[in-house]
C-alpha positions as CSV (number, residue, x, y, z in Angstrom):
1,M,5.6,10.6,5.0
2,A,2.1,9.2,5.7
3,I,1.6,5.4,5.5
4,D,-1.8,3.8,5.5
5,P,-2.6,1.8,8.6
6,I,-1.2,-1.7,8.3
7,R,-3.9,-4.4,8.7
8,H,-3.7,-8.0,9.8
9,L,-6.5,-10.4,9.1
10,V,-6.5,-13.2,11.6
11,V,-8.5,-16.3,10.4
12,L,-9.2,-18.6,13.4
13,A,-10.5,-22.1,13.0
14,H,-11.2,-24.0,16.3
15,P,-14.7,-25.2,17.3
16,R,-14.3,-24.7,21.1
17,R,-14.5,-21.2,22.5
18,G,-11.7,-20.5,25.0
19,S,-9.4,-23.0,23.4
20,F,-5.6,-22.4,23.3
21,N,-6.0,-21.6,19.6
22,H,-8.3,-18.7,20.7
23,Q,-5.6,-17.5,23.1
24,I,-3.1,-17.6,20.3
25,A,-5.3,-15.5,18.0
26,Q,-6.1,-13.0,20.7
27,T,-2.5,-12.7,21.8
28,Y,-1.4,-12.1,18.2
29,C,-4.1,-9.4,17.8
30,D,-3.1,-7.7,21.1
31,A,0.6,-7.7,20.1
32,V,-0.2,-6.2,16.7
33,E,-2.3,-3.4,18.3
34,A,0.5,-2.7,20.7
35,C,2.8,-2.2,17.7
36,G,0.4,0.5,16.4
37,Q,-1.1,-1.7,13.7
38,R,-4.6,-3.0,13.3
39,A,-5.8,-6.6,13.7
40,F,-9.1,-8.0,12.6
41,L,-10.2,-11.4,13.9
42,R,-12.3,-13.7,11.7
43,D,-13.5,-16.7,13.8
44,L,-14.8,-19.1,11.3
45,Y,-16.7,-21.3,13.7
46,L,-18.3,-18.5,15.6
47,N,-19.4,-16.8,12.4
48,R,-20.6,-20.2,11.0
49,F,-18.5,-20.0,7.9
50,D,-19.6,-22.6,5.3
51,P,-16.5,-24.4,4.0
52,V,-18.4,-26.4,1.4
53,L,-17.4,-25.5,-2.2
54,E,-20.2,-26.3,-4.6
55,Y,-18.3,-25.7,-7.8
56,L,-14.9,-24.1,-8.6
57,G,-15.4,-20.9,-10.6
58,E,-18.9,-20.0,-9.5
59,A,-19.7,-16.3,-8.7
60,P,-18.8,-15.7,-5.0
61,E,-21.7,-15.7,-2.6
62,L,-22.3,-12.7,-0.3
63,E,-20.3,-14.3,2.6
64,V,-17.3,-14.8,0.3
65,V,-17.6,-11.3,-1.0
66,Y,-17.3,-10.0,2.6
67,D,-14.1,-12.1,3.1
68,L,-12.6,-11.0,-0.2
69,T,-13.1,-7.4,0.8
70,E,-11.4,-8.0,4.1
71,I,-8.5,-9.7,2.5
72,R,-8.0,-7.0,-0.1
73,H,-7.6,-4.4,2.7
74,C,-5.1,-6.5,4.7
75,D,-1.4,-6.5,4.5
76,V,-0.9,-9.7,6.5
77,L,-3.0,-12.8,6.4
78,V,-2.8,-15.0,9.5
79,F,-4.1,-18.5,10.0
80,V,-4.6,-20.1,13.4
81,Y,-5.7,-23.7,13.5
82,P,-5.0,-27.2,15.0
83,I,-3.5,-29.9,12.9
84,W,-6.1,-32.6,12.3
85,F,-5.0,-35.8,10.5
86,G,-1.9,-34.2,9.1
87,G,-3.3,-31.0,7.8
88,P,-5.5,-27.9,8.4
89,P,-9.1,-28.6,9.4
90,A,-11.9,-28.5,6.9
91,M,-12.8,-24.9,7.9
92,I,-9.4,-23.6,6.8
93,K,-9.3,-25.7,3.6
94,G,-12.8,-24.5,2.8
95,Y,-11.8,-20.9,3.5
96,V,-8.9,-21.3,1.0
97,D,-11.1,-23.0,-1.6
98,R,-14.0,-20.6,-1.4
99,V,-12.3,-17.3,-0.6
100,L,-8.7,-17.4,-1.8
101,G,-9.8,-19.6,-4.7
102,A,-12.7,-17.4,-5.8
103,G,-10.8,-16.1,-8.8
104,F,-9.8,-19.5,-10.1
105,K,-11.6,-21.8,-12.6
106,P,-11.3,-25.5,-13.1
107,S,-9.3,-25.0,-16.3
108,H,-6.7,-22.8,-14.6
109,D,-3.1,-24.0,-14.4
110,H,-2.2,-22.8,-10.9
111,A,1.4,-22.4,-12.0
112,Q,0.2,-19.8,-14.6
113,A,-3.0,-18.4,-13.1
114,H,-1.6,-16.0,-10.6
115,N,-4.4,-14.0,-8.8
116,P,-3.0,-10.6,-8.1
117,F,-5.2,-9.6,-5.2
118,L,-2.8,-11.1,-2.6
119,K,0.4,-10.2,-4.4
120,G,3.0,-8.8,-2.1
121,R,1.1,-9.7,1.1
122,H,2.6,-11.6,4.0
123,M,1.2,-14.8,5.5
124,I,1.9,-16.3,8.8
125,S,0.4,-19.5,10.2
126,F,0.1,-20.7,13.8
127,S,-0.7,-24.4,14.1
128,T,-1.1,-26.6,17.2
129,S,-1.0,-30.3,17.8
130,A,-1.4,-32.7,20.7
131,S,1.5,-34.8,19.3
132,S,5.1,-33.7,19.8
133,E,6.9,-31.9,17.0
134,A,9.5,-34.6,16.9
135,W,6.8,-37.3,16.2
136,L,5.2,-35.1,13.6
137,G,8.6,-34.6,12.0
138,E,9.1,-38.3,11.8
139,Q,5.8,-38.7,10.0
140,G,6.7,-35.9,7.6
141,Q,3.6,-33.9,8.6
142,L,5.2,-30.6,9.3
143,T,7.2,-30.6,6.1
144,S,4.2,-31.6,4.1
145,L,2.1,-28.8,5.7
146,R,4.7,-26.1,5.1
147,E,5.4,-27.3,1.6
148,G,1.9,-28.3,0.5
149,F,0.0,-25.5,2.2
150,D,2.2,-22.5,3.1
151,R,4.7,-22.6,0.2
152,Y,2.1,-23.6,-2.3
153,L,-0.2,-20.6,-1.4
154,G,2.8,-18.3,-1.3
155,T,3.7,-19.3,-4.9
156,I,0.3,-19.2,-6.6
157,F,-0.7,-16.0,-4.9
158,Q,2.8,-14.3,-5.2
159,L,3.0,-13.6,-1.5
160,A,6.0,-11.6,-0.3
161,A,6.7,-14.1,2.5
162,T,5.2,-17.1,4.4
163,D,6.0,-18.0,7.9
164,H,4.9,-20.8,10.2
165,V,5.0,-21.2,14.0
166,H,4.0,-24.6,15.3
167,I,3.2,-25.3,18.9
168,D,3.1,-28.9,20.0
169,A,2.0,-30.8,23.1
170,V,-1.2,-28.8,23.4
171,V,-3.3,-31.1,25.5
172,E,-5.9,-30.8,28.3
173,G,-4.3,-29.5,31.5
174,L,-1.7,-27.5,29.7
175,S,0.7,-26.0,32.3
176,A,0.5,-22.3,32.8
177,Q,4.2,-21.9,32.4
178,Y,4.3,-23.8,29.1
179,A,1.3,-21.8,27.8
180,A,2.9,-18.5,28.8
181,E,6.2,-19.5,27.0
182,Q,4.3,-20.4,23.8
183,L,2.2,-17.3,23.8
184,E,5.4,-15.2,24.2
185,R,6.5,-16.9,21.0
186,V,3.3,-15.7,19.4
187,R,4.0,-12.2,20.6
188,Q,7.5,-12.2,19.2
189,A,6.3,-13.6,15.9
190,A,3.7,-10.8,15.7
191,R,6.3,-8.1,16.5
192,N,8.7,-9.5,13.9
193,T,5.9,-9.5,11.3
194,C,4.8,-6.0,12.2
195,A,8.4,-4.8,11.8
196,T,8.9,-6.6,8.5
197,V,5.7,-5.2,7.0
198,L,6.2,-1.7,8.3
199,G,9.7,-1.7,6.8
200,A,8.3,-2.9,3.4
201,A,5.7,-0.2,3.6
202,H,8.3,2.5,4.2
203,R,10.4,1.2,1.3
204,A,7.4,1.2,-1.0
205,E,6.5,4.8,0.0
206,M,10.1,6.0,-0.5
207,A,10.1,4.3,-3.9
208,K,6.9,6.2,-4.9
209,L,8.4,9.5,-3.7
210,T,11.6,8.9,-5.6
211,D,9.7,7.9,-8.7
212,G,7.6,11.0,-8.4
213,E,10.6,13.3,-8.0
214,T,12.3,11.6,-11.1
215,R,9.2,12.2,-13.2
216,Q,9.0,15.9,-12.1
217,D,12.7,16.3,-12.9
218,A,12.1,14.8,-16.3
219,A,9.1,17.0,-16.9
220,R,11.1,20.1,-16.1
221,K,13.9,19.2,-18.5
222,D,11.3,18.7,-21.2
C-alpha cells in the first residue's frame, strides 16, 4: 500500500537569524525528516514576505500563488513565532490574511465560507515569549491566542486538528540546559504529529481500498 510522502510546511517569523525560533524551526524539520517525512521551511523575514493586505478578495499576487501551491501540497502547516503584544507578529498575521485568506471576500461570513483547500490538514504552532507562561496566563494571552488564532483557523478551514506548544522565558543568555529541554519538547511534538498524520493517511488509504473493493463486488453482482 503506497502512501504519498507526507509534507510539513514550516512557516517561521523571526527577524533575527540564529534566534531560538530559528532553532525551533530547524529542530522540527530535522525531527520530521528523521521520521521519514518531508519538511519545507518558509522563512518569512529571510524571503522578505510582504504582510500588507491591500484589499480582501483581490486576485492573489505571484508571491501568494507560490505559498498557496506549497500549502496545497502539505499535510501539516506549522507556525513558529514569538508572541508580540499578546499575539502573533505582523508577519504571521499578514501570511494568514494574504495566503490563507486568499479565497475569502469581504462579504463572506467566515462561519459559512469554508475554504476546502486546507480541509483535513493538521496545524501546530510553536510560540515563544520572554514573559513566563504563568504571567501570560494571568493576562489571558495564551487562552486568547489559542482560541482566537488556533481554534478560529481550525474552524473556518476545517482543519483535522490544531496543537500549540508555548515556550516561555526565552531571553538573552538562555541556558544551554533549558534550551536543550525545550528543543526536546519540539522533537517530541514533531514525532507525535508525524505519527498522527501517518496514521490518518493509512486509514484514508485503507478506506479507499475498501471502497474500491466494495464497488468491484457490486459491479460483479450487477
